[in-house]
C-alpha positions in Angstrom: -24.5 -34.3 47.1 -21.2 -35.7 46.2 -18.0 -33.7 45.7 -18.3 -33.7 41.9 -21.7 -32.1 42.0 -20.5 -29.4 44.4 -17.6 -28.6 42.1 -20.0 -28.3 39.1 -22.3 -26.0 41.0 -19.4 -23.8 42.1 -18.1 -23.7 38.6 -21.5 -22.6 37.2 -21.8 -19.9 39.9 -18.3 -18.6 39.1 -19.1 -18.6 35.3 -22.5 -16.8 35.8 -20.8 -14.3 38.2 -18.0 -13.6 35.7 -20.4 -13.2 32.8 -22.5 -10.8 34.9 -19.5 -8.8 35.8 -18.3 -8.6 32.2 -21.7 -7.5 31.1 -21.8 -4.9 33.8 -18.4 -3.5 32.8 -19.3 -3.3 29.1 -22.6 -1.7 29.9 -21.0 0.9 32.1 -18.2 1.7 29.6 -20.4 2.5 26.6 -22.6 5.2 28.2 -19.4 7.1 29.2 -18.3 7.0 25.6 -21.6 8.4 24.5 -21.5 11.1 27.2 -18.0 12.1 26.1 -19.1 12.2 22.4 -22.1 14.4 23.3 -19.8 16.7 25.4 -17.4 17.1 22.5 -20.2 17.9 20.1 -21.5 20.5 22.6 -18.1 22.1 22.9 -17.7 22.3 19.1 -21.2 23.8 18.9 -20.3 26.4 21.5 -17.0 27.2 19.7 -18.5 27.7 16.3 -21.3 29.8 17.8 -18.9 32.1 19.7 -16.4 32.4 16.9 -19.3 32.9 14.5 -20.7 35.7 16.7 -17.3 37.3 16.9 -16.8 37.1 13.1 -20.2 38.7 12.6 -19.2 41.5 14.9 -15.9 41.9 12.9 -18.0 42.1 9.7 -20.3 44.8 11.2 -17.3 46.8 12.3 -15.1 46.4 9.1 -17.7 45.7 6.4 -16.0 42.5 5.4 -14.6 39.2 6.6 -10.9 39.1 7.6 -8.8 38.5 4.4 -7.3 35.2 5.6 -10.5 33.9 7.2 -10.5 30.6 5.3 -7.1 29.5 6.7 -8.3 29.7 10.3 -5.0 31.3 11.2 -4.3 32.7 14.6 -3.9 36.2 13.0 -7.6 36.1 12.2 -8.5 35.2 15.7 -6.2 37.8 17.3 -7.9 40.4 15.0 -11.3 39.2 16.2 -10.4 39.2 19.8 -8.4 42.4 20.0 -11.2 44.1 22.0 -11.4 41.1 24.4 -7.9 41.5 26.0 -9.2 40.3 29.3 -9.6 36.8 27.8 -7.0 36.7 25.0 -4.1 38.8 26.4 -2.2 35.6 27.2 -0.9 33.3 24.4 -3.6 30.9 23.1 -3.5 27.6 24.8 -1.8 24.9 22.8 -4.8 22.6 22.9 -6.7 25.2 20.9 -4.3 25.3 17.9 -2.5 22.8 15.7 1.2 23.1 14.6 0.1 25.3 11.7 -1.5 27.8 14.1 -5.1 26.9 13.1 -7.8 26.8 15.7 -8.9 23.1 16.2 -12.1 21.4 17.2 -12.4 18.8 20.0 -11.3 16.1 17.6 -8.0 18.0 16.8 -9.1 19.1 13.3 -9.1 22.7 12.1 -12.4 24.5 11.9 -13.4 25.3 8.3 -14.8 28.7 7.4 -16.5 29.0 4.0 -17.2 32.7 2.9 -20.6 33.4 1.3 -20.1 36.9 0.0 -18.2 39.6 1.8 -19.9 39.4 5.2 -21.6 36.0 5.3 -20.1 32.6 6.0 -20.6 29.1 7.2 -18.2 27.8 9.9 -18.0 24.1 10.5 -16.3 21.4 12.5 -15.9 18.0 10.8 -17.6 16.4 13.9 -16.8 13.0 15.5 -16.0 11.1 12.3 -13.5 13.7 11.1 -15.0 14.1 7.7 -16.4 17.4 6.4 -19.7 17.5 4.5 -21.8 14.8 6.2 -24.5 14.6 8.9 -22.3 14.8 12.0 -20.7 18.2 11.1 -21.2 21.0 13.6 -22.2 24.0 11.5 -22.8 27.7 12.3 -24.6 29.7 9.6 -24.0 33.5 9.8 -27.2 34.3 7.8 -29.4 32.4 10.3 -27.0 33.5 13.2 -27.3 30.0 14.7 -25.7 26.6 14.9 -27.8 24.7 12.3 -26.3 21.2 12.7 -26.3 18.8 14.5 
């Protein structure tokens, strides 16, 4: 084998190795994004479930939803959690609220609560795409007492 052939073989080996490395890096990066997305959806589902249960308890105690429930204001949440001082006696962490004082989902958007009568409601997170009213919303239905989407 001459010098030119050895260089060509070396170049091909380097190209194949670089391509394999690039493929491996791309392959490994996408599953992590998928896992992160699923974790954020799970957190939103947990949030709407817990807040939904607390709102239902508030309704059982007071016979109605809080008056400013649709705004998602911190005053609503402090009314809800007043009997849970062990958890909520400290100020709410900043990552849970936006500058308007609304509780926010993992995508930094406020949760939306839609009253359905005096004691029933639907609570939703816009989900990963940030748009309300489509398939990726995370939704708690107080009548079913469950997260119904996703």
